[in-house]
C-alpha positions in Angstrom: 115.2 100.4 119.7 114.1 98.1 117.1 116.3 94.9 116.7 118.0 94.1 113.6 118.5 90.6 112.4 121.4 90.4 109.9 121.9 86.6 108.9 124.1 85.3 105.7 122.1 82.2 105.6 118.9 81.7 104.2 116.8 80.2 106.9 114.8 76.5 105.6 111.5 77.7 106.7 111.3 81.0 104.2 112.0 79.3 102.3 109.2 76.4 103.3 106.0 79.8 103.5 103.2 80.0 102.5 101.8 82.6 104.8 102.9 86.0 104.5 101.2 86.9 108.2 104.0 84.1 109.6 106.8 85.7 108.4 107.6 86.1 112.3 108.6 83.3 112.6 111.5 82.9 111.0 112.4 86.8 110.9 110.4 87.8 114.5 112.1 91.5 114.0 113.0 93.2 110.3 116.5 91.5 109.1 119.0 91.6 106.1 119.7 88.6 104.1 123.2 89.1 102.5 124.5 86.1 100.2 127.7 86.4 98.4 127.6 86.3 94.8 130.0 85.0 91.9 130.5 89.0 91.3 131.2 91.3 95.0 128.3 93.7 92.8 125.7 93.8 95.0 122.1 94.2 94.2 119.4 95.4 97.1 116.5 94.6 97.2 113.8 95.5 99.5 110.8 93.5 100.4 107.5 94.3 102.6 107.9 97.5 103.5 104.6 97.5 103.7 103.5 94.5 105.6 100.5 93.8 103.5 102.1 93.7 99.8 103.4 90.5 100.0 104.8 89.8 96.2 108.0 90.5 97.2 108.5 87.9 99.7 107.2 85.7 97.3 109.3 86.1 94.4 112.4 86.2 96.6 111.5 82.9 98.0 111.0 81.7 94.7 114.8 83.1 93.7 115.9 81.0 96.5 114.9 78.3 95.5 116.0 78.5 92.3 119.2 79.5 93.6 119.7 76.9 96.5 122.7 74.4 95.5 124.5 77.4 93.4 125.8 80.5 94.0 124.2 83.7 92.9 125.6 85.4 89.8 126.2 88.7 91.8 126.1 89.3 95.4 122.5 89.5 96.7 121.2 91.8 100.0 118.0 91.6 100.9 116.3 93.6 103.5 112.4 92.0 105.3 111.1 95.4 105.9 107.7 95.7 108.8 107.1 92.2 109.7 105.1 93.5 112.7 102.3 94.5 110.1 103.0 91.8 107.8 102.2 89.1 110.8 99.0 91.7 110.9 98.2 91.5 107.1 98.6 95.6 107.6 100.7 98.6 105.6 101.5 99.7 109.0 100.3 98.9 112.7 98.0 101.6 113.9 101.1 104.3 115.5 103.9 103.2 113.2 105.0 105.3 110.4 105.1 104.1 106.9 108.6 102.5 106.1 108.8 103.8 102.9 108.8 107.1 104.9 111.5 107.0 106.6 114.8 106.4 104.6 117.3 109.4 103.8 116.4 112.5 102.7 112.4 112.6 104.5 110.9 114.4 106.8 109.8 112.3 109.3 113.1 111.4 110.8 112.2 110.8 114.4 111.1 107.1 115.5 112.7 104.2 115.8 111.3 102.8 112.6 114.2 105.6 111.1 116.9 104.7 113.8 116.2 100.8 111.6 116.5 102.0 108.6 119.7 103.8 108.9 121.7 101.5 110.0 120.1 99.6 106.9 121.4 101.8 105.0 124.9 102.1 106.2 125.1 98.6 106.1 124.0 98.3 102.3 125.5 101.4 101.3 129.2 99.7 102.3 128.8 97.0 99.5 129.5 98.7 96.0 125.7 98.3 94.8 124.7 97.8 90.5 121.3 98.9 91.2 118.2 98.7 93.7 114.7 97.1 93.9 111.6 98.4 96.2 108.7 95.9 95.4 105.7 96.8 96.2 101.9 95.7 95.3 99.0 98.3 94.6 95.1 97.8 95.8 93.6 99.5 93.5 93.4 97.9 89.5 96.9 98.8 87.7 99.1 97.2 85.2 102.8 96.3 86.2 105.1 99.3 86.3 108.2 101.2 87.7 108.7 104.4 89.8 111.8 106.3 89.4 113.0 109.4 90.5 116.2 110.7 87.9 115.6 110.0 84.0 119.1 109.6 83.2 119.4 106.4 80.8 120.6 103.8 83.6 117.5 105.0 86.0 115.0 104.8 82.6 117.2 101.4 81.6 116.9 99.7 84.9 112.6 100.7 84.8 112.0 99.5 81.1 113.7 95.3 82.4 110.4 96.0 84.3 108.2 97.3 82.0 107.6 99.9 79.2 104.9 102.0 81.6 107.4 104.5 83.8 106.9 106.7 86.7 108.9 109.3 87.4 108.5 111.2 90.6 109.9 113.5 93.4 107.9 113.4 95.7 106.8 112.4 99.2 110.6 111.8 100.0 111.5 109.6 102.3 111.4 106.0 99.9 114.0 103.9 99.1 114.3 104.1 95.6 114.5 108.3 96.7 117.3 107.5 99.2 119.2 104.7 97.5 118.8 107.4 94.1 122.4 108.6 95.9 123.7 105.4 95.4 123.2 103.4 92.3 120.5 103.2 90.0 117.2 102.7 91.9 113.1 101.8 91.5 110.3 101.4 92.7 108.4 98.2 90.8 104.6 98.3 91.4 103.6 94.5 90.8 99.6 94.5 90.9 97.2 93.2 93.8 98.8 91.0 97.1 98.2 87.3 95.7 98.4 87.3 92.0 100.9 84.3 90.4 102.1 87.0 87.6 103.4 89.8 90.3 105.4 87.1 91.9 107.0 85.3 88.8 107.5 89.3 87.4 109.0 90.4 90.2 111.2 87.2 90.7 112.6 87.0 86.6 113.0 90.9 86.6 115.7 89.9 90.3 117.2 87.3 88.5 117.9 89.6 85.1 119.2 91.8 87.1 122.0 89.5 89.0 123.0 88.2 85.6 122.9 92.1 84.4 126.6 93.4 84.1 126.4 96.9 83.5 123.1 99.0 82.0 123.2 100.8 78.6 124.7 104.4 78.8 121.6 105.2 75.9 118.2 105.7 77.6 115.7 103.2 75.6 113.8 104.4 72.4 110.9 106.6 73.0 109.0 103.5 71.4 110.2 100.8 73.6 109.0 103.4 77.0 106.0 105.1 77.8 107.3 107.9 80.6 104.2 109.9 83.4 105.5 112.5 86.2 103.9 112.4 88.6 102.1 116.4 88.6 100.2 116.1 92.1 99.3 113.6 95.1 95.6 113.5 95.6 94.9 113.9 100.3 92.0 113.7 101.6 91.9 116.3 104.4 91.2 113.7 107.3 88.0 116.7 109.1 86.1 115.1 106.3 84.4 111.4 106.3 84.6 110.2 102.5 83.0 106.7 101.4 82.4 104.7 97.7 78.7 103.5 98.9 77.0 106.0 101.8 76.6 109.4 100.1 75.9 111.1 103.6 79.0 111.4 103.7 81.5 114.1 103.0 83.0 113.3 100.0 80.9 110.5 97.6 83.5 109.0 95.8 83.4 106.9 92.8 84.4 103.5 92.2 84.3 103.0 88.8 87.7 105.3 88.8 90.0 102.2 89.5 89.1 100.6 86.6 90.8 104.5 84.9 94.1 104.6 86.7 97.1 104.3 83.8 93.8 106.6 82.0 94.6 109.0 79.9 90.9 111.1 81.3 89.7 114.1 80.0 88.8 117.4 80.9 85.7 117.7 83.9 85.8 113.6 84.8 83.9 113.5 87.5 85.5 112.6 90.2 83.4 112.3 93.7 80.1 114.1 94.3 80.0 115.8 97.7 77.2 116.7 100.3 75.0 119.9 99.8 76.1 122.0 102.6 79.9 120.2 102.6 83.0 122.6 102.2 84.3 119.5 101.6 87.6 118.8 98.2 90.9 117.1 97.2 94.1 118.6 98.8 96.7 117.9 96.3 100.1 118.3 96.4 103.2 119.3 94.0 106.5 118.0 94.5 107.5 121.3 96.3 105.0 120.4 98.8 102.4 123.1 97.3 99.3 122.8 98.0 97.7 123.5 94.1 93.9 121.6 94.0 92.4 124.9 92.4 94.3 124.1 89.4 93.4 120.6 88.9 89.6 120.1 89.8 86.9 122.4 89.9 83.6 122.2 92.0 80.7 123.3 90.5 76.9 121.7 92.2 78.9 120.2 95.1 80.6 118.1 91.8 84.8 117.6 91.5 85.5 118.0 87.6 89.1 117.4 86.6 90.1 120.9 85.7 92.3 119.3 83.1 93.2 116.6 81.3 95.0 114.7 83.2 96.1 110.4 84.0 95.1 109.0 87.3 97.1 106.2 89.4 96.9 104.1 92.3 92.9 104.5 92.6 92.0 102.1 95.1 88.5 101.3 97.0 90.3 100.3 100.2 89.4 103.0 103.0 92.0 102.7 104.7 95.2 102.8 102.3 93.1 105.7 100.8 93.4 107.9 104.4 96.8 106.2 105.8 98.8 107.2 102.0 96.2 109.0 99.2 93.1 108.7 97.1 95.3 108.5 94.2 98.3 110.5 92.0 97.5 112.5 88.7 100.2 112.2 86.0 101.4 113.8 83.2 103.1 111.9 80.3 107.0 113.1 79.5 108.2 113.1 76.1 111.9 112.1 76.6 114.3 113.7 73.8 116.1 111.7 71.0 117.6 108.9 71.9 
């Protein structure tokens, strides 16, 4: 069993921390911090579910410094997740499940990590929750954007307070925002690459805005205030194939310049990869029901893999470890919201 530290006191060392790899000096195990606010309704925030994504940690640090001598506007719950991987500067340790795939509702439920998350969920949902935020970073070049799992006015309002760019997704299962959506409006915020001051400032400002917010509007944002995209498929590379951005002898030679096309609508026929002659390497593309649909989105001609239809990619990264552990990218299409 993984130990869960529970505290209602902010460690002074947390306010002075400069390097996320030293987080275990403060929290040697995953920790749940609860700070009573002026309002009993609670805001739940998760950070470090991926150990190498430290923007959430430093956003919370900045907020706690600001309120060090005064009471928070509402109760704040903060879960410091995979501190073990954070200490090594990794997304997750070898052999560990992903801390953002083991929440209730997912399929990866038979692990000590899932048991830990069940205990966190039970503690948090015993509170009257106002909203939930899961703070992440990207490894590729992406704008700041919010991700939601429902297209109701409260979820759309929540996401739009962070960015006008919003992604609606239903898979993968087992993520924090899907689990918390059963209890309150929930959003995952993607804050650019780790280590960028702009990402930390944006995340801290967003959390503080929600601490002061007492209710969400009953109507969705206007069409001209928000851009919503639906994740159609998650694009993966089967484990049996090698891939590289530099080695043309790999089974798949990926195009590094595609990283610049995240959140850009690409036309039919856009080149995504070239495969080694004689190789049968290909992408796999899974929709929300887990169906493999690569033939609907990619076409292979003369060992070149191209888009079969116009689509918008997101989260393309040059980090080959992340591609292997998670995916190459997502393909999205625009959602036309009804007139409010």
